[in-house]
DOVOPA-866620 format. One line per 3 residues: number of its first residue (from 1); for each residue x, y, z of C-alpha. Coordinates in steps of 0.2 Angstrom, whole numbers, plus 5000, padded with zeros to 4 digits. Layout:
NUM> X:Y:Z  ...
# end
This chain:
1> 5869:4488:4007  5852:4482:4015  5841:4495:4023
4> 5839:4495:4042  5825:4483:4049  5810:4490:4055
7> 5804:4490:4072  5807:4472:4075  5820:4459:4078
10> 5834:4464:4064  5840:4453:4052  5858:4455:4058
13> 5863:4439:4069  5860:4441:4089  5872:4453:4095
16> 5864:4455:4112  5876:4460:4126  5874:4448:4142
19> 5866:4454:4157  5881:4461:4170  5885:4449:4183
22> 5877:4452:4201  5883:4464:4211  5891:4473:4194
25> 5875:4482:4192  5876:4501:4194  5865:4507:4209
28> 5849:4516:4204  5846:4533:4211  5830:4535:4224
31> 5816:4546:4218  5817:4562:4225  5805:4567:4238
34> 5790:4579:4230  5792:4597:4232  5779:4608:4241
37> 5778:4617:4225  5773:4599:4215  5759:4594:4225
40> 5751:4611:4226  5750:4610:4208  5744:4593:4209
43> 5730:4600:4222  5725:4616:4209  5723:4604:4196
46> 5712:4593:4206  5702:4609:4213  5700:4618:4197
49> 5697:4605:4184  5687:4592:4194  5680:4597:4210
52> 5674:4614:4203  5668:4606:4188  5658:4593:4199
55> 5651:4607:4211  5645:4616:4195  5636:4601:4189
58> 5628:4598:4205  5623:4618:4207  5615:4612:4190
61> 5605:4598:4196  5599:4607:4211  5592:4621:4200
64> 5585:4608:4190  5575:4599:4205  5571:4616:4213
67> 5563:4622:4196  5553:4604:4195  5549:4606:4213
70> 5543:4625:4209  5532:4620:4194  5525:4605:4205
73> 5521:4616:4217  5512:4628:4204  5502:4615:4197
76> 5496:4610:4213  5491:4628:4216  5482:4629:4202
79> 5474:4613:4204  5466:4619:4220  5462:4635:4215
82> 5452:4628:4200  5444:4616:4213  5441:4631:4225
85> 5432:4640:4209  5422:4624:4206  5416:4623:4224
88> 5411:4640:4223  5400:4637:4208  5392:4623:4218
91> 5389:4631:4234  5380:4646:4227  5363:4649:4236
94> 5352:4647:4221  5361:4630:4218  5361:4623:4235
97> 5344:4627:4237  5339:4618:4220  5348:4603:4226
100> 5339:4604:4242  5322:4605:4233  5326:4592:4221
103> 5332:4582:4234  5315:4584:4244  5302:4580:4228
106> 5313:4564:4224  5311:4558:4242  5294:4564:4244
109> 5289:4554:4229  5299:4538:4234  5290:4540:4253
112> 5272:4544:4246  5265:4526:4249  5273:4526:4267
115> 5264:4541:4273  5274:4538:4290  5289:4545:4283
118> 5283:4560:4276  5281:4570:4293  5300:4567:4296
121> 5306:4571:4280  5296:4589:4278  5303:4592:4298
124> 5321:4588:4292  5320:4599:4276  5313:4613:4286
127> 5326:4611:4301  5341:4614:4284  5331:4629:4277
130> 5332:4646:4286  5320:4648:4300  5307:4659:4294
133> 5306:4647:4278  5287:4641:4273  5283:4626:4265
136> 5267:4622:4257  5259:4604:4250  5245:4600:4241
139> 5240:4583:4235  5231:4578:4218  5214:4583:4226
142> 5220:4599:4229  5221:4599:4248  5235:4610:4254
145> 5244:4609:4271  5257:4622:4275  5272:4618:4286
148> 5285:4629:4294  5281:4649:4297  5265:4655:4294
151> 5259:4662:4276  5243:4669:4275  5236:4668:4258
154> 5246:4653:4254  5230:4645:4248  5224:4658:4235
157> 5242:4658:4230  5243:4638:4227  5227:4641:4217
160> 5233:4653:4205  5249:4643:4202  5237:4628:4197
163> 5226:4638:4188  5240:4648:4178  5250:4632:4174
166> 5235:4623:4170  5231:4636:4157  5250:4636:4149
169> 5249:4617:4149  5234:4620:4137  5241:4629:4124
172> 5238:4649:4131  5253:4659:4128  5254:4670:4144
175> 5268:4680:4136  5255:4688:4122  5251:4705:4128
178> 5231:4699:4128  5233:4682:4138  5246:4690:4148
181> 5236:4705:4154  5221:4695:4158  5230:4684:4169
184> 5238:4699:4176  5221:4707:4181  5215:4691:4188
187> 5232:4688:4199  5233:4706:4204  5222:4707:4220
190> 5229:4691:4226  5250:4697:4224  5243:4714:4232
193> 5238:4704:4247  5254:4695:4249  5265:4710:4247
196> 5271:4709:4264  5278:4692:4261  5284:4693:4243
199> 5286:4712:4240  5281:4724:4227  5280:4720:4207
202> 5284:4700:4212  5286:4691:4194  5271:4680:4197
205> 5270:4677:4179  5289:4669:4178  5284:4659:4192
208> 5270:4651:4185  5278:4647:4167  5294:4641:4175
211> 5290:4627:4188  5307:4618:4196  5315:4636:4197
214> 5319:4648:4211  5312:4666:4208  5317:4681:4217
217> 5307:4695:4220  5312:4713:4213  5309:4722:4229
220> 5325:4727:4237  5317:4729:4252  5307:4714:4255
223> 5318:4701:4243  5308:4684:4242  5313:4669:4234
226> 5300:4655:4230  5302:4639:4223  5289:4626:4216
229> 5286:4610:4208  5274:4597:4203  5275:4579:4212
232> 5273:4565:4199  5276:4547:4201  5278:4539:4183
235> 5268:4552:4175  5253:4550:4189  5251:4568:4198
238> 5252:4566:4216  5251:4586:4220  5263:4599:4222
241> 5273:4610:4234  5280:4627:4235  5293:4635:4247
244> 5294:4651:4253  5310:4659:4260  5311:4678:4265
247> 5327:4684:4256  5335:4694:4270  5333:4676:4281
250> 5345:4669:4268  5364:4672:4273  5376:4675:4257
253> 5386:4658:4266  5371:4648:4267  5376:4637:4253
256> 5394:4637:4259  5389:4632:4279  5377:4619:4271
259> 5391:4611:4260  5407:4612:4270  5402:4600:4285
262> 5400:4586:4273  5417:4590:4262  5426:4571:4263
265> 5441:4578:4256  5446:4587:4271  5460:4580:4281
268> 5475:4585:4292  5484:4593:4276  5470:4600:4266
271> 5454:4610:4270  5442:4621:4261  5433:4636:4271
274> 5428:4655:4270  5429:4670:4280  5423:4688:4281
277> 5434:4702:4276  5422:4712:4289  5416:4700:4301
280> 5431:4692:4311  5418:4679:4320  5411:4672:4301
283> 5425:4660:4300  5423:4641:4294  5436:4628:4290
286> 5429:4611:4284  5443:4602:4295  5443:4609:4312
289> 5461:4606:4315  5467:4618:4303  5457:4632:4308
292> 5470:4642:4320  5482:4641:4305  5469:4648:4291
295> 5465:4661:4303  5483:4667:4304  5485:4666:4286
298> 5467:4673:4282  5474:4687:4294  5489:4690:4283
301> 5479:4690:4269  5471:4705:4276  5483:4714:4278
304> 5493:4712:4260  5476:4705:4249  5491:4694:4240
307> 5485:4676:4236  5492:4663:4237  5503:4664:4254
310> 5516:4651:4254  5523:4650:4272  5535:4635:4275
313> 5525:4620:4271  5509:4627:4268  5499:4636:4254
316> 5484:4647:4257  5473:4651:4242  5459:4664:4242
319> 5446:4669:4230  5431:4682:4233  5414:4672:4234
322> 5407:4685:4222  5413:4701:4214  5406:4712:4226
325> 5404:4700:4241  5416:4703:4257  5416:4683:4260
328> 5431:4674:4253  5433:4657:4250  5451:4649:4255
331> 5460:4632:4254  5474:4629:4265  5485:4613:4259
334> 5502:4606:4265  5516:4605:4251  5528:4598:4264
337> 5529:4582:4253  5537:4592:4238  5549:4600:4252
340> 5556:4584:4256  5556:4577:4238  5566:4592:4235
343> 5577:4588:4250  5578:4569:4247  5583:4573:4229
346> 5597:4587:4233  5603:4577:4246  5604:4560:4235
349> 5614:4573:4222  5625:4579:4236  5629:4562:4241
352> 5633:4557:4223  5644:4572:4220  5653:4569:4236
355> 5656:4550:4231  5662:4556:4215  5674:4569:4224
358> 5681:4556:4235  5682:4543:4221  5692:4556:4211
361> 5702:4562:4226  5709:4544:4228  5713:4541:4210
364> 5722:4559:4210  5732:4554:4226  5736:4537:4217
367> 5741:4545:4203  5751:4557:4212  5759:4543:4222
370> 5764:4534:4206  5769:4548:4196  5783:4550:4211
373> 5788:4532:4213  5786:4523:4198  5780:4537:4185
376> 5766:4540:4175  5768:4539:4155  5765:4553:4145
379> 5750:4545:4136  5741:4544:4154  5745:4562:4159
382> 5740:4569:4142  5724:4560:4142  5719:4563:4160
385> 5724:4582:4156  5713:4582:4141  5699:4575:4150
388> 5701:4585:4164  5701:4602:4155  5685:4598:4146
391> 5676:4595:4162  5675:4613:4167  5669:4620:4150
394> 5657:4606:4147  5651:4608:4164  5649:4628:4162
397> 5642:4623:4144  5628:4610:4154  5623:4624:4168
400> 5620:4637:4157  5611:4627:4144  5599:4623:4160
403> 5597:4639:4164  5595:4644:4145  5581:4630:4143
406> 5571:4635:4159  5571:4653:4155  5567:4648:4138
409> 5553:4637:4141  5544:4650:4152  5545:4664:4138
412> 5539:4651:4124  5526:4646:4134  5522:4665:4137
415> 5524:4668:4117  5513:4653:4113  5500:4659:4125
418> 5499:4676:4117  5497:4669:4100  5483:4658:4107
421> 5474:4672:4115  5475:4684:4099  5469:4668:4088
424> 5456:4665:4100  5450:4683:4100  5449:4684:4082
427> 5439:4668:4082  5427:4676:4093  5426:4692:4083
430> 5425:4685:4065  5406:4680:4070  5400:4696:4067
433> 5406:4695:4049  5397:4678:4048  5382:4685:4056
436> 5383:4700:4043  5384:4688:4028  5369:4678:4036
439> 5359:4694:4039  5362:4700:4020  5356:4682:4014
442> 5340:4685:4025  5337:4702:4019  5335:4697:4002
445> 5320:4685:4006  5309:4698:4006  5312:4702:3986
448> 5307:4684:3983  5293:4683:3972  5284:4670:3980
451> 5287:4680:3996  5277:4696:3990  5265:4686:3980
454> 5261:4673:3996  5263:4659:3984  5261:4646:3999
457> 5266:4631:3988  5282:4637:3983  5287:4646:4000
460> 5285:4628:4007  5298:4622:3993  5310:4638:3997
463> 5308:4637:4015  5310:4617:4016  5327:4620:4004
466> 5334:4635:4014  5332:4625:4031  5340:4608:4023
469> 5354:4620:4018  5354:4627:4036  5351:4645:4031
472> 5337:4646:4041  5326:4635:4053  5308:4645:4055
475> 5301:4656:4041  5284:4666:4046  5274:4679:4035
478> 5261:4689:4047  5249:4703:4042  5243:4718:4051
481> 5230:4710:4061  5244:4698:4069  5238:4682:4058
484> 5250:4671:4052  5250:4669:4034  5263:4656:4032
487> 5271:4646:4044  5282:4631:4044  5277:4627:4063
490> 5270:4611:4057  5286:4604:4054  5289:4606:4071
493> 5272:4602:4080  5273:4616:4092  5258:4628:4089
496> 5263:4641:4103  5277:4648:4093  5263:4653:4080
499> 5255:4664:4092  5270:4673:4097  5276:4676:4079
502> 5258:4683:4075  5260:4696:4091  5279:4700:4085
505> 5272:4702:4067  5258:4714:4072  5270:4725:4084
508> 5284:4726:4069  5270:4734:4058  5261:4743:4070
511> 5279:4752:4075  5284:4754:4056  5268:4763:4055
514> 5269:4774:4071  5287:4778:4066  5280:4784:4048
517> 5267:4795:4056  5278:4802:4071  5295:4801:4065
520> 5301:4794:4083  5316:4782:4085  5311:4764:4085
523> 5325:4761:4096  5319:4775:4109  5301:4769:4108
526> 5306:4751:4113  5315:4757:4127  5300:4767:4132
529> 5290:4753:4131  5300:4741:4141  5289:4725:4130
532> 5299:4710:4124  5289:4709:4108  5292:4728:4106
535> 5310:4727:4107  5312:4713:4092  5299:4722:4083
538> 5308:4738:4083  5325:4730:4077  5319:4728:4057
541> 5331:4721:4046  5344:4717:4060  5350:4700:4067
544> 5346:4698:4086  5348:4685:4100  5332:4681:4109
547> 5326:4668:4121  5310:4660:4114  5295:4663:4126
550> 5290:4650:4135  5306:4640:4133  5325:4642:4136
553> 5330:4640:4120  5342:4653:4113  5337:4660:4094
556> 5343:4672:4081  5329:4681:4075  5325:4692:4060
559> 5311:4703:4057  5308:4713:4041  5294:4720:4030
562> 5287:4715:4015  5279:4726:4002  5264:4719:3995
565> 5262:4719:3976  5244:4723:3968  5236:4714:3954
568> 5244:4723:3941  5261:4719:3949  5265:4736:3956
571> 5269:4739:3975  5255:4745:3986  5254:4753:4004
574> 5250:4736:4011  5265:4728:4021  5268:4711:4028
577> 5281:4707:4042  5293:4693:4038  5300:4684:4052
580> 5316:4671:4050  5322:4661:4066  5338:4650:4069
583> 5344:4642:4084  5358:4651:4091  5368:4636:4096
586> 5365:4628:4077  5371:4644:4070  5386:4646:4081
589> 5391:4628:4078  5388:4631:4060  5402:4645:4061
592> 5413:4637:4072  5415:4622:4063  5417:4632:4046
595> 5431:4642:4056  5439:4627:4063  5440:4620:4045
598> 5447:4636:4038  5460:4637:4052  5467:4620:4047
601> 5470:4627:4030  5476:4643:4034  5489:4637:4048
604> 5490:4618:4050  5500:4622:4068  5486:4628:4077
607> 5471:4620:4080  5453:4627:4088  5441:4618:4099
610> 5424:4623:4106  5416:4615:4120  5396:4618:4123
613> 5394:4625:4140  5377:4617:4147  5385:4600:4137
616> 5405:4598:4139  5402:4583:4130  5397:4592:4114
619> 5414:4597:4107  5419:4605:4089  5429:4596:4084
622> 5426:4578:4092  5439:4578:4105  5447:4562:4113
625> 5441:4555:4129  5459:4558:4136  5460:4573:4129
628> 5444:4580:4136  5446:4571:4153  5464:4581:4155
631> 5454:4598:4150  5444:4598:4164  5453:4608:4175
634> 5457:4621:4161  5437:4621:4160  5435:4626:4179
637> 5449:4638:4177  5441:4647:4163  5425:4646:4170
640> 5432:4659:4184  5441:4671:4171  5437:4676:4154
643> 5453:4667:4149  5465:4654:4154  5483:4653:4153
646> 5492:4643:4142  5495:4625:4150  5502:4609:4145
649> 5487:4597:4142  5493:4579:4139  5483:4569:4124
652> 5485:4550:4121  5501:4551:4110  5508:4570:4113
655> 5506:4585:4124  5497:4600:4120  5499:4618:4123
658> 5480:4624:4128  5472:4640:4130  5454:4643:4132
661> 5441:4658:4133  5423:4661:4138  5415:4666:4120
664> 5412:4687:4121  5401:4685:4107  5399:4665:4106
667> 5394:4664:4125  5386:4647:4125  5402:4640:4121
670> 5420:4640:4128  5432:4643:4113  5450:4633:4114
673> 5466:4633:4103  5481:4622:4106  5497:4620:4098
676> 5507:4605:4097  5519:4607:4115  5534:4597:4106
679> 5533:4610:4091  5533:4625:4103  5547:4619:4113
682> 5556:4614:4097  5569:4627:4099  5573:4622:4116
685> 5573:4603:4111  5585:4609:4097  5596:4618:4110
688> 5597:4602:4119  5602:4593:4105  5615:4606:4098
691> 5621:4604:4119  5622:4586:4114  5631:4587:4100
694> 5642:4598:4107  5646:4588:4120  5649:4571:4110
697> 5659:4582:4097  5669:4589:4112  5672:4572:4118
700> 5676:4564:4101  5688:4581:4096  5695:4578:4113
703> 5699:4558:4109  5703:4563:4092  5715:4575:4099
706> 5722:4563:4111  5724:4549:4098  5733:4562:4086
709> 5744:4567:4099  5747:4550:4105  5751:4545:4087
712> 5762:4558:4083  5767:4563:4101  5765:4550:4113
715> 5767:4535:4102  5785:4541:4095  5790:4544:4114
718> 5784:4527:4120  5793:4518:4107  5810:4528:4110
721> 5807:4523:4129  5804:4506:4124  5820:4507:4113
724> 5829:4514:4128  5825:4501:4140  5828:4487:4125
727> 5847:4494:4124  5847:4495:4144  5843:4476:4144
730> 5856:4473:4130  5845:4471:4115  5854:4483:4102
733> 5842:4475:4087  5829:4487:4089  5826:4501:4076
736> 5812:4513:4078  5801:4520:4065  5805:4538:4059
739> 5786:4544:4055  5787:4563:4055  5800:4575:4050
742> 5799:4584:4067  5810:4584:4083  5804:4566:4089
745> 5807:4561:4071  5826:4568:4072  5826:4561:4089
748> 5820:4543:4082  5834:4545:4067  5847:4550:4081
751> 5841:4536:4091  5844:4522:4078  5860:4530:4072
754> 5866:4527:4091  5860:4510:4092  5867:4505:4074
757> 5883:4512:4079  5881:4503:4097  5877:4488:4086
760> 5891:4491:4075  5904:4493:4090  5896:4478:4099
763> 5899:4467:4081  5917:4475:4082  5921:4469:4099
766> 5911:4453:4096  5922:4449:4079  5938:4454:4088
769> 5934:4443:4103  5930:4429:4092  5946:4433:4082
772> 5957:4433:4097  5950:4419:4104  5952:4408:4087
775> 5970:4417:4087  5972:4410:4106  5967:4392:4102
778> 5972:4390:4085  5990:4393:4076  5982:4393:4060
781> 5983:4409:4051  5969:4402:4038  5957:4400:4050
784> 5958:4415:4058  5957:4425:4041  5943:4413:4035
787> 5934:4419:4052  5937:4438:4050  5931:4435:4029
790> 5915:4429:4035  5911:4441:4047  5913:4454:4034
793> 5903:4445:4023  5888:4445:4034  5890:4462:4041
796> 5891:4470:4023  5880:4459:4015  5891:4451:4002
799> 5888:4434:3996  5905:4426:3996  5922:4429:4003
802> 5940:4423:4004  5959:4426:4008  5973:4428:3997
805> 5991:4429:4003  6008:4433:3999  6021:4419:3998
808> 6038:4424:4007  6051:4428:3996  6039:4430:3979
811> 6031:4446:3981  6015:4455:3982  6012:4453:3965
814> 6011:4434:3965  5997:4431:3978  5991:4414:3983
817> 5970:4412:3985  5966:4399:3998  5949:4396:3989
820> 5949:4388:3972  5941:4401:3959  5937:4401:3942
823> 5953:4408:3933  5945:4424:3927  5938:4427:3943
826> 5954:4423:3952  5963:4434:3942  5952:4447:3946
829> 5952:4445:3964  5971:4445:3963  5972:4460:3955
832> 5958:4469:3965  5968:4463:3982  5984:4469:3974
835> 5978:4485:3971  5972:4487:3989  5989:4480:3995
838> 5997:4494:3985  5987:4508:3988  5986:4501:4007
841> 5967:4506:4005  5950:4499:4001  5947:4493:3982
844> 5933:4489:3973  5936:4480:3956  5920:4476:3945
847> 5918:4459:3938  5926:4452:3923  5908:4448:3916
850> 5892:4459:3914  5885:4457:3931  5885:4473:3942
853> 5892:4466:3957  5912:4467:3959  5924:4463:3971
856> 5931:4474:3987  5948:4471:3992  5953:4474:4011
859> 5974:4475:4012  5979:4466:4028  5999:4474:4033
862> 6006:4480:4049  6018:4494:4048  6029:4491:4033
865> 6026:4471:4033  6012:4466:4020  6003:4449:4022
868> 5990:4449:4009  5971:4454:4010  5954:4448:4012
871> 5941:4449:3998  5922:4450:3997  5911:4447:3983
874> 5896:4458:3981  5881:4458:3969  5879:4476:3967
877> 5892:4489:3963  5900:4498:3978  5908:4511:3966
880> 5900:4527:3967  5913:4538:3957  5929:4540:3964
883> 5921:4535:3982  5915:4518:3988  5896:4517:3993
886> 5902:4514:4011  5894:4522:4026  5907:4530:4039
889> 5903:4516:4052  5906:4501:4039  5923:4511:4033
892> 5926:4510:4053  5920:4492:4056  5933:4487:4042
895> 5946:4497:4047  5945:4492:4064  5945:4473:4059
898> 5959:4476:4048  5969:4484:4060  5965:4471:4073
901> 5969:4457:4059  5986:4463:4056  5991:4464:4073
904> 5982:4446:4076  5994:4441:4061  6009:4449:4065
907> 6008:4442:4083  6004:4425:4074  6019:4427:4062
910> 6029:4432:4078  6024:4416:4086  6026:4404:4070
913> 6043:4412:4068  6048:4404:4085  6036:4388:4082
916> 6039:4383:4064  6051:4381:4053  6057:4395:4043
919> 6060:4383:4025  6047:4373:4026  6033:4382:4038
922> 6030:4367:4047  6031:4366:4066  6048:4363:4072
925> 6052:4348:4082  6050:4353:4101  6033:4361:4097
928> 6028:4346:4086  6032:4334:4101  6024:4344:4114
931> 6009:4345:4104  6009:4325:4102  6009:4323:4121
934> 5993:4335:4122  5985:4325:4109  5989:4308:4116
937> 5981:4317:4135  5967:4321:4125  5963:4304:4116
940> 5967:4295:4131  5954:4307:4141  5940:4307:4128
943> 5945:4289:4121  5947:4295:4103  5958:4290:4089
946> 5975:4297:4087  5986:4293:4071  6004:4297:4069
949> 6014:4300:4050  6033:4299:4049  6040:4303:4032
952> 6057:4304:4024  6061:4309:4007  6069:4297:3997
955> 6087:4299:3991  6087:4316:3997  6105:4318:4001
958> 6107:4315:3982  6098:4331:3979  6110:4342:3989
961> 6124:4332:3983  6120:4332:3965  6110:4349:3964
964> 6117:4360:3977  6107:4365:3992  6097:4377:3984
967> 6088:4362:3977  6089:4353:3992  6080:4369:4000
970> 6067:4367:3985  6063:4350:3988  6060:4352:4008
973> 6049:4367:4003  6039:4360:3989  6035:4343:3999
976> 6030:4352:4014  6019:4362:4004  6010:4346:3997
979> 6008:4338:4014  5999:4355:4019  5988:4353:4005
982> 5983:4336:4009  5979:4336:4027  5968:4346:4037
985> 5967:4362:4045  5965:4353:4063  5981:4342:4058
988> 5999:4346:4065  6012:4346:4051  6031:4347:4057
991> 6050:4346:4053  6055:4331:4063  6073:4333:4059
994> 6083:4336:4042  6072:4329:4026  6059:4319:4039
997> 6044:4327:4041  6029:4320:4054  6010:4325:4054
1000> 5997:4322:4069  5981:4317:4063  5969:4319:4078
1003> 5953:4308:4079  5959:4300:4064  5958:4279:4065
1006> 5971:4269:4057  5963:4266:4040  5960:4284:4037
1009> 5980:4288:4043  5983:4276:4031  5971:4284:4017
1012> 5979:4301:4021  5998:4295:4021  5995:4287:4004
1015> 5987:4304:3998  6003:4311:4002  6013:4299:3995
1018> 6004:4299:3980  6003:4319:3977  6023:4321:3981
1021> 6026:4308:3968  6016:4316:3954  6020:4334:3959
1024> 6032:4343:3946  6048:4349:3956  6056:4362:3943
1027> 6072:4372:3947  6077:4382:3931  6074:4370:3918
1030> 6078:4356:3928  6063:4344:3932  6064:4333:3947
1033> 6056:4317:3953  6054:4316:3972  6047:4302:3982
1036> 6043:4299:3999  6043:4285:4012  6029:4286:4026
1039> 6027:4275:4043  6009:4277:4050  6005:4271:4068
1042> 5990:4273:4078  5984:4272:4097  5971:4258:4093
1045> 5962:4260:4110  5980:4259:4117  5989:4272:4130
1048> 6008:4273:4124  6019:4287:4128  6027:4300:4117
1051> 6042:4289:4115  6035:4273:4113  6022:4282:4099
1054> 6037:4291:4090  6047:4274:4090  6034:4264:4084
1057> 6031:4275:4069  6051:4279:4066  6051:4259:4065
1060> 6037:4259:4052  6045:4272:4042  6063:4262:4041
1063> 6053:4248:4035  6047:4256:4022  6062:4263:4018
1066> 6069:4245:4018  6056:4237:4008  6059:4249:3993
1069> 6054:4267:3997  6040:4275:3990  6028:4268:4000
1072> 6016:4268:4016  6019:4256:4030  6010:4252:4045
1075> 6017:4250:4063  6020:4231:4068  6007:4224:4078
1078> 5992:4233:4071  5978:4228:4059  5966:4237:4050
1081> 5948:4234:4042  5941:4242:4026  5942:4260:4029
1084> 5927:4269:4035  5931:4288:4031  5942:4299:4021
1087> 5949:4314:4030  5955:4322:4014  5955:4318:3995
1090> 5953:4298:3995  5963:4284:3988  5955:4267:3987
1093> 5954:4257:4002  5959:4241:3990  5976:4247:3990
1096> 5981:4238:4007  5982:4223:4013  5977:4218:4032
1099> 5994:4220:4038  5995:4238:4031  6006:4236:4015
1102> 6001:4244:3997  5995:4233:3984  5997:4241:3967
1105> 5990:4258:3971  5981:4266:3957  5988:4281:3947
1108> 5983:4296:3955  5981:4313:3942  5995:4326:3943
1111> 5989:4340:3955  5994:4358:3950  6005:4368:3961
1114> 5997:4381:3974  5997:4398:3964
# end
């Protein structure tokens, strides 16, 4: 048996049932109305798994937007705080006054050739200065002019300034003790006379040495500020000016009041200003319109001392004007745009959330309606539930990740800032060790032979070598008289340095001798003398910071004593002073460069940088222009405080987390350190990646789970649903695949079994219908048997089939096969069918050859009546031990078909008994004539041919009279059998009367009718009629007629053929004669075994028919 076909069109012939007739369909049931519990369940799913996750996502978006807005506000507050600090640095009284005097100097020089403009320039300058200020000018010839408040003794002061500055310009060092004391004695009377204006102990010497600088007196009771400068036009002296400002007349907010009115950045949303904590009347804002609001905020600040103050759309930032001042600088600015941006962003997020909520609600409503109308597939339900069930945990994951990232960002930034602060402190502190090592190197200089022996040539070479190695800058050796024995100043062209070096060396030797004699502490002596040179000279063997007299250059200075060797090479009591100097900025730069290089090797992730306070373009290492520009706000912040919080600063291709600090020991530089911001936030980036991967994996996992469920659960259910719809439509050829051995697999297998049984039952019904129809339209049992055999062959997969009959009176041992088979095979078939009939059960017999197949015999019987059987030929054996390898459905099909076939045969047998002759099994005369009348009517209607044969056994009476009636019956029976063998299944043989027999040949022309008649005649003549040992010779005479386009009646048609039969008898019997009036041409077809057409003449007479080979009798 072949296995069931896959889920496709089956290999069985189509057995689809026809659709029910209109009106015959069973009415479908209307869907029940959804219950309250059902729609509450849908509503719960919608709220819990769609609305709530959307709300969580919206809350996360709102938190993120609020955080971004808050960060932007913080950055803006920091920016304005830095700008306010920068403003404080730029509006100090010293700075503003210097700017005013520099502007006056430049304007005076430009207007010098236009004397008419000078009075207004002087008047405007005095108007900007405090009311009691004095402006003294002199020209190149020394003519002095005093403007503003009276200044007694002004001319003497101007002459003293000019004289002192001229001496300094000539190379006299006024900072040495002799020169300084001489100048002080000369200036003492003038300074004494100016005490009412300048105050006591005014530093006149500093004023002389520093033109272009504000100098303030030390008398707290009568402070006074002086500023003087020389007027030159491209090197040509034009004179000079001196400004005298009584200190008490300069308010603390002088610079602020001067700068604020010209602040062009002030607008209705921003303004700087200042106010006093003690004097409510001291209040000024750059933009007057914001002054009432600023006063309200400042009153709040007075109560809380908290800054900044944020109130709705405004921020108020306050910083002290100075450490001990009661004046406060403030900035007031609007953050309304941040609020509007946040509200807009939040509103857009809310609109999007509501839109998605509405869209999701519509989809849910449509799904709900469809679920209760046409229904939703399980695939859609499961996919929807999985996607919805993912939304809640994923939204929570996103919200938690957002909270984590926001908090973690602050934590990481704080940790990185603390790390940067530690590293910056280490960078600043480690310069002490660097100084110690350099001090050790300089301490070793006194032990050099060239130093002790004062070998100037070798000292020059050694000094030059050390300078090239950047180990020192200047080297001096001084004796006790202050004479410089060796110096390198000729390398620098600055002779004033030599004088100070000599004085410093002399003081060092003096203090060394004094210390040995009195045993006093040199540090205490330095404090008592309060002299600059004494302080430096007293700290021998140590590295000290100092500003080189007469300049603003800071240097590191080292002073030590060298013992002089005698001629014999032994040390003497004579000593010399060794002085080494090094530019402080250069030494600090050397240390910073080395520390930055070492840091790169120590920790490649953290980098140092340094910026020169006086020249921010001077950086270590060289910084990119973009990064340097973005550092400016942070530089402003660190100038306010000692250390700045770590901030994110963009570079060209990355962002850096930078912290700056003021150097405690390296005060000339701003120290900085930075980390890659992305590396600092790497854990957050990884967390974002993990969240993203988790989201993707969750989605992929859910989709995979949906796919697995779809394959293992939904697909089989869909397939089963498709199969049920196919059955409902009448298609029973579908076979479901059984993919898994689970409940669905069992259900699919049960469905396949059901469809197989339904298909088998339908096949049974179809076969029975065809058999019944055939039995009702044909009275030929052979046709019915052949049809049943073919159906069984197709259903059971046999390769051939046939029928076997029991001849009445001969017993079931002598079966007659309806088909011609090879003798050995025919024997096997008869034996197998015989066993089946004998057992009244299916029987399988193997082939007599070595072929694996065999014969299946199916008995046909009704009650005690046995008719024969059907046999099927198989290529494979059906025998499985004592049992047959047939399924119950196949057995049921065979049994049902056999039973109904037996009923049909029995009914046909009874019917044939009524319409056939019992002896010859030919139709009786009455049925024959009725059939002839029908066939004549059909021939007339469809204009077809029809032939009628009438034959008579020659000398039949002789057989009865000679051999008896038994032999006569034998002749009649065998002749009838010969007729049946020579005609078609659609032809009608009948016993017309006595020994006369007739045959109706539908749709047969006259020519073909003559051939059939001749075949019958020759077959009868050649047949062996035996009875016991008696062999009989039988012949027949045949008359033939045809309608030939005519419309004869039954009587006329029978009369024609009867006359043709008598003519054949009259002409000598054993021949075929055509009815009179008919003619034939050459035959065109042969309905059965053919004889040569040339055996007939045009009038239908036989012409010497060829001999016909003898025919074997039927088995």
